[in-house]
C-alpha positions, 0 to 999 in steps of 0.5 A: 707237387705237394700231397694236397695238390696231388689229391686236389688238382688245380687248373689255370693259365688262361690269358688275355692276348696282348693287344698290339700297340703302345701301352693301352692305345692299341694298334689304331692308337699307335698308328695315330701317334706315329702318323700325328708325329709325321703330320706335326713335323710337316706342319712345323715347316709351315707354322708353329701355331698350326703345329700347336693346334694339331698337337692339342687335337691329337692329344684330345683324340688319343686320350679317350683311347688310352683311358680304359675300363677294367674290362678293356673298353675305351671311352669311345666304345662307352660313348658309342654304347650310350648313343646306340641306347638313346637311338633305340629308345627314340625309335621305340626299339626297346619295346616289343609286342607280338600276338594278334594285337601287335599288327605284325603279319600272322599274329604269331608270338615270334621271339624278339630281337636277335631271334626274330629272323631265326627259322627252325627246321628239323632233321634226323641223325644216324640214330633216327633221333629228331634234332632241330636246326636253327637257321640264323638268316641274317648271318647265314649260320646254323645251330644245333642244340644238344641236351645233357644230364651231367654226372654230379661231382659228389662222392667222385674221386679226384682222379675221375674229376681230373679225367673229366676235365681233361676229356672236356679239354680234348673235346674243346680242342677238337672243336677247332678242327670242326669244319665251319664251326663259328662258336659253341656255348654251354648253358646251365639252367637252374630253377626251383622244382615245380613238383610237377614231375614228381606228382605226375610220376607218384600220384597215379601210382597210389593204389585206391585201396592204400592205407589213409596214413600212407596216402597222406604221407605220399601226398605230403611228400609231393606237396613239400618236395619242391620247396627244398629242391631244384631242377637243372638242365644243361644245353650245348649249342654249336653254331656253324657257318658256311664258307664265303661264296659257297651256296648250299641248300638247307637239306644238304646242311642238315644232312651234314650236321646229322652225320657229325652229331654221333661223334660230338655226343661220344666226346661229351659222354667221355667228359662226364656230360652223362646221357646226351641227345640232340634237342628236337625243334619242339623241345628248343621252342619249349626252352625258349618259351619257358625262359620268356615266361617262367610261369608256364614251366609247370604247364609245359611239364604237365603237357609233356607228361600227359601227351608226350609233347606240347606241339609248340612251334618256334613261331609261338615260342616268344613272349607277348610283350617285352620292355628293355630298360637300361639295367633290366629286361622285362618279359611276360611273367619275369624280369631279368638282369644279365651279367658279363665276364670282366676278368677270369680268376687269377692264378689257379682254381680247382674243378669245383670253382663254379659249383656255387654259381651253377646252383639255383639262387634262392628267391629267383625264378630261373638262372642261366649260366652261359659259357661261350667258346670261340675255337681258334684254328691251329694256324691262327693259334700258333701265330697268337701264342708266338706273338704273346710270347714275344710280347711277354719277353719284351715286357720282362726285359724292358722294366725293373723292380717288382714289375719285372717279377710279375712280368717274369710270371707272364713269360712263364705262362706264355712259354707254357701256353706255347709249349702246350699249343706246339704239342697239339693243345687247342686255343679257345677264347671264352667268356661267361654270362649269367642271367637271373630272372625274378618275379618283379623289379623289387626282387632284382636288388636281392638277386643282384646281391646273391649273384655278387656273393656267388661271383666272389666264391667263383673268383670272377669279376663281372659287370651288368650288361647295361643298355644291352640287356635284351641282346645279352638275355638272348645270348644266354639262351641255347639258341646259338647267338654268338655275340662276336657274330652280331657286332656292327664293328668287325671283330678284327677292328675292335681288337685293334682299338 
C-alpha cells in the first residue's frame, strides 16, 4: 500500500448482481428463447410458413427484452411506466386536494399518495423517551424514525474516519440479522438557515441596559447569519414487517420495537452519528409538514422554541394541494424534482465522496439525500455471492482480448466479496435518491444544473424520476416508504426480467 493510500483509505467493490440468463435477456427471456426453439421445431413438422411466422413473432417479442437502458430497464418496463402515467392522468390521480373544501371525510390535511393510509401511534422506549411508529396498513409494515446529529468530518484524523466507516458497515451488517426488518433509509436534509433558532436563543439574552453599539452588533449578527449558513438534519428510518400468517396487536409490536431501540442507538453512536434519539409522533409530523410546505419551517421552529412543541398531528401533516407533472411535483409553497441512482461509482472512492452532494444547494428551499438499504439474510447472501462468483468465472473464460482483462477484474471482485461474506460480512442492496425543492418552476433548471454538478463530483449517475415524481418524493421522506414493497409486479419477477 502506498503512503497516500495509507493516509487516505479508499472504499469500493459494490457490485450489481448478475441477472441469470443469456446476455441481456434475463431468466424469462432465456426461457422464452428455448421455449420458442422447441415450438419452432414442432411447427416445422407441420408447415414451413407457420414456422417462419412464429420466428418473426418471437423475435418481435424478444427484441424489447434485449434492448435495455443504462440502468437496466427494458422497453416493456418503459412502456408500462408510460401507460401507468396516462391512466393516472385520465383518472385525475395526479391532483390531490385536502382540507375542509376537499370533500374528504373529516376535512383534515392528510399526507397524499403512499402516505395516505399510514396511521401513526406512539410508545416509550427503555429510557422513557416517546417514539412514533408509522403503521403502513396497506402492507402491514411498521416504521420507527431515529434522529441523529452526526459528527463533522473537518479536522478529523483519517484513522477515525476509517473507524466510523467500519462501524457503519458493522451496523448495516447487523441489520441483516434484525428480525422482521424489511429495509432502512438514511435521509440527510439540508436547507438555508432561517435564523429563527439563533434569534430565539440570542435576542432574549440581550440586557435592556446593554450599550447601543453592542445591541446593534448582536442584531446585525442575527439578521445576516442565515444568508451564510445552512441547517442539516439526519434521520434513519427502520421498517419492519410481520411474518406471513402471524397476527399481533399494535401494542405488542410497539413494545417489541421499544426493546430494540437502545441497541440500535448504541451502534449509531459508534459509527459517528453523534447523539441519536427516536423521533416522537409529533416530530415526525413536523418533518413531513415542512417538506410539503417549506414556507412554514420558521413558524415550526418558533412554536417549538416558545411552547416546546407544535402539537401537530399526522392527519394535519400533509399539503393542502399537490399537482404531479411528468418532470416535477408541485406542493403548497414548493416545487420538487427527484433523481434516482442509475450507477454507483466505479472503482474506489474516499470517505468524503458524498460531501458535496450532502451540502445545501444554493438557491434551493430544501434538499434531501436518501440512502435506501435492503439487508439480505445470511443464507440468501451466500447463495447470491456464489452465483455471482460462478458467473464471473464463466465470463472470464468464455471471451478473449481486452474483454477478458475486464472480466478478470470482475472475478477478483467477486472472489473478494465471497471471502468477506464467508468471514461474516453482511450483504446489503442499496440505492440513492435526491429531492430538491425550489420556490417555482423557473428555478428548476438552475437546481437541475446544480445537482448534476454535484453528482459529477460524487461520481454518481442518476436520472430524474419522470412520471413518478410523487412516489419518489415520498420515498425521500423519513417515513419508511420502501420502493420494492410497493411495486405491483413482485420483486422476484422484476429481477427475472
